[in-house]
N, C-alpha and C positions, 0 to 999 in steps of 0.2 A: 075798297071800304075801309073803312077803320071800323075795330070789333069795338064795342063795349068798353073792352079792357083799356085800349091804344087811346079813346078818344080822349078822357083826360088831361093824360100825358102831351096829344097833340096839342090842346088848347093850350095847356101850361107854354110849351115850346114855342106859341106863337104868341102869347103875351109876352113872352119873354123877346122875342125878336121886334114886336113891336115897341116896348119901350127901350131897348138898345137902340132904334132908332132913334130915337130922339134925342134932342139935344146936339151938341157937334161932339166931336170927339175928344176935346180939351174939356166938355162938362163932364164927359161920362169917365173920363180919366180924374179927374180932379173928384169925382162923386165916389168913385170907388176907390182912391187913396184915404178919403176921409172915412169911409166903413174901416177899413183895415187899420188906421190908428186910434179910431173909435174901438174896437176891438181891442185892440193891445193896451188902450190906456184903461177899460172898463176892468182887464183882469188885473195893470199893475194897480190900479184903484179897488181891488177886491170885491169888483161888483158885477158876480155871478148872471143876476140876472138880465142885465143890460149886456153883456158879452153874449149869453146864449139868444139874445133876439137878434145878434148881428150873425149867426149863425147859419147856412142852409140847413133846411130841415133833415137832412143824412145826414149832414155834419152833428147836428145837435144830439141827435139821436144816436149816433157811432160815441160821440162824447160819454151821453149818459151809461155807456155800456149795456151790461145788463139787465139795467135798474138799480143796483145795490145804490147808487148814487146818483142823485140829482144831475142834472146839466149846471144848474148856476155851482155847484160846489165843485163836478168833476173839470170843469172848465176852467178853475183857480188851482186846482193840482197839477194841471197838465204843464208848469214852469214853460211857457210861452215867454219869449223875450220880452221886453219893455220897449214901449211903444219909441221909434225911432225916426228921424227926417225922412220923408219920402224922397226918393233918388232916383226914380225911375216908373212909370207905368205903361201898360201897353194894354191896349183894350183891342179885343177880337172878337167883333160881334157882344154875343151875349156874354162873353169871357170875358176875365183880364187877370193879368199878373201885376202885383204893386212890390215894388223893392225898395225897403226900407236899410236904414244902416242896422245890421244885425238880425234881418228876419225878410223872406218874400211870403205875402199874402196873394191865393187864389181865390179869385172872384167870381161869381157867375147874378146874372140877372133872372129876379124872381120879380112876381108881381108885387109893389111895393117898394123895390130898389134891391140895389146891390146886395149883396149874401155871400158871407163868407164859406167857402169850400173847404179851403185847406190853411192852415195856418201856422207857424213856426217851422218854415220850410229852410233846408239849405240844401245847394245844389251838390252835384258828385258828376266827374266827369263822365260824359259818354252814358250815362245813367239819368233816371228819372230823381225828381228831386224828393228828398226824404223830408217827409213832414211827421211834426210832433201831433197836432189835429188835422183830421180829415174825415172826410165821408166815406159809407162804405161803398 
């Protein structure tokens, strides 16, 4: 039985699974790639409000940090690479990895679609990616 505390998390996970099941893998891959490019384009265009709207809630909160600077400004200060061409996308249920020239972006499905959970990520041999933006 779910406790009152885990019910919202279970509902969010269920809605993500339902949304992730909609559409073909190709459609979901394109949609994830579009969100990744939109994020990097928004940052390059100095549009912090749009960039923050594309972040997962935990990531937006982590970007804003201690609250000294709103997300819309902090995301612009993060030194993300400019938008590049999508070179590959892998979708794993409700998670996606989008590789672009110069960046790797990780996304998750939320009600309303894909949201960025980490960006500005570079691989490290036999270690996890290191990311400029990431949730807590």
